N, C-alpha and C positions, 0 to 999 in steps of 0.2 A: 379597332374592335379588339376586345380582350376575350372574345368568346369563340370556342370551337363547338364541340358537343357539350362540354361543360366549361364553366368559366376557368380560364387558365390560372387565375390567381388562387383558385381552390385546389390546384394540383398539389399532391403530397410533396413532391420534390421541391417545389417553390417554397413550401412551408419549412422544409428541411434546410434550405439555403438561408432562410431567415431565422432559424432556430425557434420556430413557432411550436408552442405546446400549451394546451388548454386556453387557446384564444389569444395568446400574446407571445412576443418574442422573449427569449431568456437572455438576449444580449442587452446589457444595461447602458451601453455607451450611446448617447444620443447621436453622435456623429456618424454612427453606422448607418442610420436611416436617411434616405433621401426625401422622405415625406415626414412632416411634423407629427403625423399620426401613424407612422410606419411600424412602431412597436406593437400596435394593437390592430392594425388593418393590413392584411396581406394584399388586398386590392389597392389601397392607396399607395403602398410601397411599389407595387408593380407599375402603376400609372406614373408615379414620380420617376421610376427608373427609365421607362420608355421615353419620357419627356427629356430626361437628362441625357440620354443617348443621342437624341436629335440635336441637342445643343452643345454636345461635347466633341472635341477633336480626338480621334483615335491615336494621334501622334503625341498628345499631351500626356505626359507621365502621371500627372495628377488628375487627369480626366476620368470620367465615369468608366470608360472601357478598361482603363488600366487599373483602376481601384477595385473593380468588381469583376474579375475575369470569369469566375464560376457562374455568376448571374448571366453575364453576357453570352457565354457559350450555350447555356441552357435555353435562353430566350431565342438565340439564333436557330437552334435545332427545332424549337416548337413554334416559331413564327417565321416560316420560310418565305412568306410573301413580303415581309418587312426587310428593309435594307439595314442590317445591323452589322457593323464592322467590329472586329476584335481589336484589342490594343496592338499597336504597331510593334511593340517589343515582346509580345507574348511568345511568339514562335522561338525567339532566341532564348528566352527564359526557360521554356519547356525543354529545349535542347540541353541546356545546362543541368536541368533537373529531370533528366530522362531516366526515371527509376523503373526497375524491373520487378521489384518485390517490396512488400510492406510487412513489417513486423510490429506486433504490440509487445512492448517490453515491460515486464513486471520486476520491480526491485523489492526485496524482502523488507520487513519492517525495521525502522530505526527508532528505538524507544526514547532516545534523547532529544528527539524533535517531535513536538506534538502533531505537526502536520503530516508526519511520515510514520506514525505509530502503526498504521494498518497497511503499510506498503505504498508504492507509487507506480503509476503506469505512464508510459509515453510511447509515441510512434517512432519507428525507425524506417527510413526510406533507403533502399539499396540499389545501386547500379550493378553491383557484382557481389554475389553471396560470398565470394572467396576473400573479399577485403572489407569486412563489416566495419572496421574502425575508421574507414574513410567515408562512411555513410553519414547521413544527416538525421537528426532527431527533431521531432516536433514535441515540445514540452509545454504543458499548461500548469501554471503555479500561481500562488497568491503573491502579490506584491506587498511586503510587510515592512512597516516602519521599524528601523533598527532600535528605536527607543521604546518599543512596545513592551509593556510588562506582561507577565504570565496571565494576569486577570483580563487585561484589555485584549490580549491575544485570543483567549478562550471566548470572550464576549463577541468580538468582531467575527471570529470564525463561525460562531453559531448563528448570528443574525445576518451575515453577509456583508460585513463591514470592510472587507478587503477586495481590492480589484484583482480579478483573475485574468492573466494575460498569456497569450501564446508567444512562443519564441522558437526560432529555428537555430539549432545548436549542432556543431560537429559531434558525431557520436562518441569519438574518443574522449571528449570533455565530459560527457555523461558517465562514461565508464570510469574515468579518473575520479569524479565526484562520488558516485555511488559505490563502486566496487573497491577503489583504492583508499579513498579518504574516510568514507563512512562504513566501510567493510560490510557492504550489503550484497548478498548473492543476487544474481539476475537471471531471469528466464526470458528467452526470446521466442515468441510465438508467431510463426509465419502464417499470414492470412492468405486464404485461397482466392486471390484476386488477380485479374489480368493487368498488364501494363496500361491498357486503356481505362480500366476502372480505377487504377491507382492515379492516373492523370486527373481524374475528377477530384480526387482528394487533394492533389497538389494545387489545383486551381483555387480551391477553397482556402487552402493554407496561405496562398499568396494574399488573398483579400482579407483574412481575419487578423493578421498580425497587428495592425494599428489599434484594434478595438478591445474592449474589456467586457467582462461579465462579472457580476458579484460572485465571489468565491465563498462557498459554504462547505464546512468540513464534512457534514453528514451526507449531503446529496449532490449539490452542484459543485463537485470537486474535480480533480484531475481526471479520474476515470470516467466520470459522467460526461464531461465536455469533449473528450476524445471520441465518444460514441457518435456525436454529430458528424464528425469527419468520416468515420467508417461507414455510416449510413449512406453518405453521398456516393459511395462507390457503385451502388446498385439502386435502381428504382424501388425494388421490393424490400429492401432492408429497413426494418423498424426496430431499433434497439433502445432508444431513449424512453419510449413509452413503457418499457419493462421496469423502469426505476423511478419511483416517486419520492419516497421519504428517506431511504437509506441506499447509498451507492458505495458498496465496498469494492475496491479495485479487483479483488479476486472474483467477486460475483459477476463482474462484467466479462472477465475472461471465461468463466464457466458458461455464460450465455453464448459467447462466440463459439465455444466448443459444442454446445448443445445444438446450434443451428448448422454445424458443419463448416464453419468458416476458418477453423484452425487446422492446418494441414501438417505442421511440423513444430516440434518443441526442442529448443537448444538451451543448455545450461551453461552459464558463464559464472565461474566461481569467483568470489571476492578475494581480496588479498589475504584476509584472515583465514578463509577456508583453504586457500592454497598453502598457507603457512602450517595450519593444523594437519593437513593431509601429508605434507612432507615430513613434519616432525613425528607423526605417527609411524612412518616407515623407517625412521632412523633407529638403528639398533643401539648405538653408543650415545645415548641422550645426554649424559653428563659431560662427555667430551664436546658435544655440540653446543651445550650451554656455555661451556668454558670458552669455546671459540667465539661465540656471539659476544661474550664479554670482553675478550682481549684482542680478537682479530689477529692472532699469531698463527701463521701457517704451520709452524713446527708441531702444533697441537694435533693436527689431523693427518700429517704426512704418512703415518704408519697404517692408516685405515685403508680399506679397499677403495678402488676407484669409484664405484657406485656410491659408497658411503660418503666419500669426499664430495662428490657432486651434489648429493642431497644436502649436506651441511652448508656448502657454498651457496646453493640455491636459497636455502633458508636465510642465510646471512644477507644476500642481496635483497630479499623481500623485506627484511626487518631493519636493515641498516639505514641510518640517516646520514652516514658519513660519505662525503663526496670524494675523499682521497682514497680510492680503492684500486688504483691502477695496478699495484703489485699483485693484488688478489685476482683481478681480472686476467692478468698475464699468466698467472699460475693456472687458473682454470682452463685457459685456452690450450695449455699443454697437457691436460688430462685426457684428451681424446673426446670422442662422441659421448654425449650425455644421453642416458636412457630416460626418457620422459614418460611419466605415467599420467594417463588421462584421468582427470578428476570427474567422477560422475556424482550426480545428486541421487541420494537414496529415495527421495520423495519428490513429487511434483505438486506445486500449489493447486493444480487442477483437481487433486484428490481431496483437498481440504473441505471442511464444512462451510456452508453459507453463513452469512453474518447474523441473521435474525434467528432467534431460537424460541420455541415454545416448549415448556416443560410441564408434563402432567405427572404429578407425584401423589403417592398415597402415604400418609403418615398420621399416626395417632387416631386412626379410624376415620380420617377425613381425606377428601380429594383436594389437593392444592394445585392451583394453576399458576404457572410462572411464564413471564414474557420478558425476553432480553432483546432490546432493539439492536444492539451491536456490541462487540464484534467476535471476541474469542475469550472465554473465561477459563478459570483454573480447572474446571471439571470436564472440559472438552478434550478429546484425544489430540495430542500434540503431533506435529510433524517436524522434520529437521529444520525447516525454514522459520518456524514460529515457536520453537521450544523456549519456554521461559518468558515469552512475551504475551502478557494477558491485559486486555483492555476491554472493559465492559461498561456500556452506557444504558441507563434507564432499565434496570433489571428489577422487576416487580414480582412478588410472590404473595398470593392471597388465597384464602379458602372462602367458602360461601358466607361465613360469618365475620371474618376479620382479615385485616392486612397483616401479613407476617413480616415482610421487609420491603423496603424500597431503596435500591442502590442507584444513586444518580450517576456516580462515576466510581470505578474501581480499577486501578492500574497497578500492575506488578511487572517490573522489569528484572528478571532473574538471569544472571549470566555467570556461568561456571568459571572459576579461577583455575589456572594451571601454571606450569613453569614459565610460560611465555607471556600470559596476560593476567592482570590482576584487576579486573573490573569490579565495580561496586554494584550491588543490587539495591533497588529502591521501589517504593510504592506509595500510593495515596488512595484513600477511599473516603467517600462521603455519602451518607444516606440515613435511613431510619431502620433500626434493628431492635429486636426484643431482647431485654436484659434477662438476667437469671431469675427475676421475679415475673417474667412474662409480660413486662410492660414495654411499650414502644417508646424509643427515645432516639434523638438525633445524635450522630457520631461522625466526627472527623478524625481520621487516623493517618499519620505519617510514619514511614518506616524506611530504614536504610541499613544495609549490612553486607554480608558476603554469601556467595553460593559456591558449592564445591561439587566435584564429581565423586559420587559414592557408589562404587560398583556399577558405573554407567547410569546411575540415577542422579537426580538433582536434589542435593541437600542444601537447604538455606537456613541461615540464622540472621534475623533482623531485629535490632532494638526498635521499639515503637514509642511514639508520642501520640496520645489520644485526648480528644476533647469531647465530652459527652454532655448533653443538655436534656434535662427534664425538670422544668421548674427552676433549676439552678445549674450553673456550669461547673463541671468537675474535670480536673486534669488527671490523666493517668499515664504512668510510665510502665513499660513492659517489654515483651519480646514475642516474636513469632518464629516458630520452627516448622519447616515443611520438608517432606521427603516424597518425591514424585518420580514416576517412571512411566513413559509411554512406549507401548509396543506397536505392532503394525495395526491392530484393530482395537486395542483396549489400553486403558490407563489406570494405574494404581496411585493412590495418594494418602498420606497421613499428615494432618495439619494440627498444630498445637499453638494456642495463644494464651499468654498469661499477662494480666495487667494489674497494676497496684495503684490505688488512689491515695491522695494525701490524708484522707480520713480513715485510713486502715481498711479501705475497700479493696477486695480482691476479686478479680473476674477471671475465671479459667474456662477455656473452650477447647475441646478436642474433637477431632473428626477423622474418620477413615472412610474412603470412598473408592469405588471402582466404576469405570465407565466402559461399556462394550459397544463398539460400533457395529451394528448389524446390517445396515444399508448405508449408501452414500450420504443420505440426509436423515438418518435415524439412528439413535443410540439408546441403549438401556443403561440405567444408573442405579446404584445401590450405595447407601451411606448410613453410617451410624454417627450421631452427633451427641456429644455430652456438653451441656452448658451448666456449670455448677454441678448440682446433684441430679439434674434432669437429663434423661437420655431419650433420644428420638431416633427411630429407624425410618428410613425413607427409601421407597422404591419408585423409580421414575422412568419416564420415557421422554427423550429429547427429540424434537422435530425441528430440523433446520430448513429455512426457506428464504 
């Protein structure tokens, strides 16, 4: 019998084990189900599971008990009158993975990888908080063909053409990949869970590794699929239901904070952040740059001990030379190094949510705007996302007409300095009104340089544009921008100039200020000049 007071197969926890939502499982691998109708029927899957238990040997490593330890544990607890034995090897495995704490780790955005433009999350399991690098991570990511083009990549990412798979990885490898190689800062959020609750998550981790789900960039992504695991820690946790169309990694962390599940936050600086922090404290910067270039110890020997330590630390972080035994020996004779702790000035938890509604008043009309995701140039920046702008499906319209429809708008602006010379780049595609107030399609590509200008971001990018309205027109030009974010507001000046082959000239200038009045609310004011037409806009941004 599958019935107590209510049918057991209708229990919320059983549905969570099967990743059931809206009447079907979101696991797309047929081999996950023991019933041919298991993807759509929690009842059929339970009946098939109980039957398989009767026919399977707990000592068989490939048997039902060993393949589905989380299911078996839950069924044992809820069907005490049935003889259900656990996998013979489960106790030994749990002893090996005897974790005491669980962290959700967020890595900042990496604009050179489409799948990581809005950041990435994964789980970290700790036996000892004092040795995090010896911990294990549970990562969910898309399995991508190396021969994929940018167009097939985007297409498959939108329709779910990639397999999303779980993997257990040593945490130090994740740090090496994200912090050292991709130069992404990391925030580790400790979850308020007991070891017994963490064990529930571990059991599901064991059983999910062989199976896949369709990976979608916007919703069923890394952040979304990890929520299934966190939910299993407690019977009353319901997280997945909060996210239907857009699942931004930061929004999932905010939800965990809202329900009180985050009890601690730890910042792990990337290699580039460490380099910038050390370089900022060096007084003799020209000498430091000279040493980085020549690696001659005579260059720094006259400096103070602390200054030498900083320069040597900078060298070890930046150098790719393996033959540094002489420099290591010299540093060992300098005495104890005074290490400064690197703190993050902002926390991703303070950032805006991904979806935005804009209510604006311009030219005597009310304009309504809706941006599906994630962070655009008018939003207040934080240290971890300064210069990283990615906007999808941004529409602006009044009661009588469509003003613009931006399908995608990406800007990757990175400041140059003495140590790094990155390029800035961008791409946008959508419908915009021209100087004659006529709607036309526009594709725009740009690439150039960005600089520090009195602690503001100054960018110059040559542009290539293609516009279409009855005929195709090619335009060459440039974009210039100057932007600065403070704690609660942002100032910006934007200028765009384009020249067509038929002596067509398009000029656009804009100045704006955004003031964050609440966590999810901001005021905006801008002045826009398109040709000889000037528009003033006063708006309210609502983030949700």
